[in-house]
VEXDREN-2710 file (C-alpha; in Angstrom, 1 decimal):
% VEXDREN-2710
k/r/px/py/pz
1/MET/-12.4/67.0/37.3
2/LYS/-10.7/63.6/37.3
3/CYS/-12.0/61.2/34.7
4/ILE/-12.0/57.4/34.8
5/SER/-13.1/55.4/31.7
6/VAL/-14.7/52.0/32.2
7/TYR/-14.8/50.0/28.9
8/THR/-18.1/48.1/29.0
9/LYS/-21.7/48.7/27.8
10/ASN/-23.1/46.4/30.5
11/PHE/-24.6/48.5/33.2
12/GLU/-24.9/45.6/35.6
13/LEU/-21.2/44.8/35.4
14/PHE/-20.4/48.5/35.7
15/SER/-22.6/48.7/38.8
16/ASP/-20.9/45.7/40.3
17/ILE/-17.3/47.1/40.0
18/TYR/-18.2/50.8/40.6
19/PRO/-17.5/50.7/44.4
20/GLN/-14.1/49.0/43.7
21/ILE/-13.2/51.7/41.2
22/LEU/-14.0/54.5/43.7
23/ALA/-12.1/52.7/46.5
24/ALA/-8.9/52.3/44.4
25/PRO/-9.1/54.5/41.3
26/PRO/-6.4/54.0/38.7
27/GLU/-3.7/56.7/38.3
28/ASP/-3.7/58.9/35.2
29/ASN/-2.8/56.8/32.2
30/GLU/-2.9/53.6/34.2
31/GLU/-5.1/50.7/33.1
32/ILE/-6.4/48.0/35.5
33/VAL/-8.7/45.1/34.9
34/LEU/-11.6/44.4/37.3
35/GLU/-13.7/41.3/36.7
36/GLY/-12.6/41.3/33.0
37/ILE/-13.4/45.0/32.5
38/THR/-10.7/47.5/31.5
39/VAL/-10.6/50.6/33.7
40/SER/-8.4/53.5/32.7
41/GLY/-7.3/56.7/34.5
42/SER/-8.1/59.2/31.8
43/GLY/-6.7/62.3/33.6
44/GLU/-8.4/65.6/33.9
45/VAL/-11.4/66.8/31.9
46/PRO/-12.7/70.4/31.9
47/ASP/-16.2/71.1/33.3
48/GLN/-17.2/72.2/29.8
49/TYR/-16.7/68.6/28.7
50/ILE/-19.5/67.3/30.9
51/GLU/-21.8/70.1/29.6
52/ARG/-21.0/69.3/26.0
53/MET/-21.6/65.6/26.5
54/ARG/-24.8/66.3/28.5
55/VAL/-26.6/67.8/25.4
56/LYS/-25.8/64.8/23.1
57/PRO/-28.8/62.5/22.7
58/GLU/-26.7/59.3/22.7
59/VAL/-25.2/60.1/26.1
60/VAL/-26.8/59.0/29.4
61/VAL/-25.9/61.2/32.3
62/MET/-26.1/60.0/35.9
63/LYS/-25.2/62.0/39.0
64/GLU/-24.1/60.9/42.5
65/LYS/-24.9/64.2/44.2
66/LYS/-23.5/63.3/47.6
67/ARG/-20.0/63.0/46.2
68/GLY/-20.3/65.3/43.2
69/ILE/-19.7/62.5/40.8
70/THR/-21.1/62.6/37.2
71/ILE/-21.2/59.4/35.2
72/LEU/-21.5/59.6/31.4
73/GLN/-22.4/56.5/29.4
74/HIS/-22.1/56.4/25.7
75/GLY/-21.3/53.6/23.3
76/ASN/-19.2/51.0/25.0
77/VAL/-17.8/53.2/27.7
78/PHE/-18.8/54.7/31.1
79/GLU/-16.9/57.8/32.2
80/ILE/-16.7/58.6/35.9
81/CYS/-16.0/62.3/36.4
82/MET/-15.3/63.2/40.0
83/PRO/-13.9/66.2/41.8
84/ASP/-10.1/66.2/42.1
85/ASP/-10.2/65.8/45.8
86/GLU/-12.7/62.9/45.8
87/THR/-10.0/60.3/46.5
88/GLN/-8.7/62.2/49.5
89/ALA/-12.2/62.7/50.9
90/GLU/-12.8/59.0/51.7
END
């Protein structure tokens, strides 16, 4: 799964820029700034990563079932984990 890190703890700001991130996701190891928020292409993560994070009490897990996207929120970061082919599907 491809992972994109969004460095904010503000859910409202994250929600505002989420559609922009999906429309033009950063490449692996690329950082972009949207509305003052740093967004970074974190590369690939194994499916086991999501399962490990899911059981931690400090991690909030959100699912967008239609597109198979999992969003993990912990500390000051949101991680958008999406299937590798998500960018081609749109």
